[in-house]
N, C-alpha and C positions, 0 to 999 in steps of 0.2 A: 416516061412515067407510067404509061398504060401497060407497058410490058413487064416492068419489074419494080413493083412497089417495095419489095424486100431490099433492093439495092438503095432505094431512096431512104428507107428507114435506117439502114446501117451506115449510110454516109454521114460523116461528121464534119462540120465546118471548123475552121481554126478557132472560132469563138466558143466551141463546145456544144453547139446546137445541132440537132439532126437536120437532115434534108427536109423532113416532114414539117418541122417548125418554119423553115424558110419558105416552103411552098404555101403553107397556110398564111404566112405573113403577106405573100403576094396576093393570095385570094382575098384576104381582108382589105388590102389596099384597093383591089378592083371593085369590091363591094361598096366602098365608100365613095367611089367616083360617081359623077352625075350621069354618065352615059349608060343607059340601061342595055343598049344593044351589045356592048362588050361584056356585060355580065350574064347574058343568056346562057353561055356555055359553062358558067361557074357551077350551076346546080349539078350538071352531069359529072364534072370533075370532082366535086365534093362527094357525090354518091360513090364514085369509083374509089376514092380514098377510103371512105367509110367501109366499103365492101372488102377491100383488100388489105387495109392496114389494121382492121379489127380494133383490139383494145389499145393499140398504140396511139390512137387519136384522142383518147380520153384526157391526157394531161393538157392538151392544147385546145380542147373543146370549149372551155369557158370564153376565151377570147373570140373564137370563131362564132359561137352562138351570139355573143354580144354584137359583133359586127353584122350578123345576119338579121337580128331583131331590129337594130337601128335602121338598117337599110329597108326593112319591110315597111317601116313607117313613112319612108320617103318614096317608095316605089309607085309608079304611075301606070304601069301596064300589067295586065293579067298574066301575060307570058313570063314577065320577069318575076312576078310574085310566085308563080308556079315553080320557077327555078330556085327560089329560096325556101318555099314551104316543103316541097317533096323531099329534099335532103333531111329536113327536120322530121318528116313523117317516117322516113327510112330509119332514122336514129331512134325515134319513139318505138318503132317496131322491134329494133334489135337491142337497145339499151334503155328501156323505159325508165327504170328507177334512177339511173345516173342522170338522164336528161331531165327528168322531173325535178330532181334535187337542184340541178344547175339553173333551170328556168325559174324556180322559186327563189333562188338567191340573186338572180340578175335583176337590176333595176334599170329600166330603159327611160331615162329622163323623167319627165312629168307624166308619162303614159302609164307608169306603174311597173308591176312585176313582168318579167319576161314571159311567164306562163300566160298572163292575161293578154299581152300583145300578140303572142303566137296564136292563142285560141281565137281571139277576135278576128285576126287577119285570115287565119285558116278557114274558119267557118264562113266568113264573108265571101271568100273566093273559091271554095271547093267546087262549086257548080260550074266554074269556068275552066277547070283543068282539062287539058287535051291529052289524049292517048290512053290506051288501055292500062299500061303499067303504072303511070302516075295516078290515074283515077283509082285503081285497085289499091295501090300502096297508101294513098290518102285515106280511103275508106277503112281499110284494116287498121291503120295506125290510129285514126280517130276513135274507132271502137275500142282498141286497146287502151288508149288514153282515158277515155270516159269511164271504162270499166275500172281502171286503176284508181282514177280520181274518186269514183263513187265509194271506194273502200278506204281511202285515206283521208277523206274530208267528210264533214257531216252533210254538206249540201253543195252540189255542183249545179251551177246555172249557166247554160250555154244558149245563146240566142242564135237561131238559124235564120 
């Protein structure tokens, strides 16, 4: 998959779904598992898909975001949270409007809107991110997000 995302996108299963849909279904299943060590590589895989699949991920994005947000609430380690938040930060930086629309429409159980869950988890854990690229990506995406939210809502309250 790392070598040819185009082939993954063009492959169709007999049920009519693309290879991307099947890969994202496997990712969602891995996210719902209890073992966080198996999910640590998921963030890198998701970012790779986002980088190389471009707009092709948008139709399957709601289900993937839902699975990531639900898993954020259950995550216990900072490293695993980083592997969930950084792909979202990458998405915010590249497809801000689409991601905001989706996050505002997703309800995560009793916790509220997906946007609230993401912002709370992100800001609580941003100081623990490791590595230059994840830290940079997180900071830029938070700035983009807060800038965008300040112009679309009357009041943005984020607790750091």
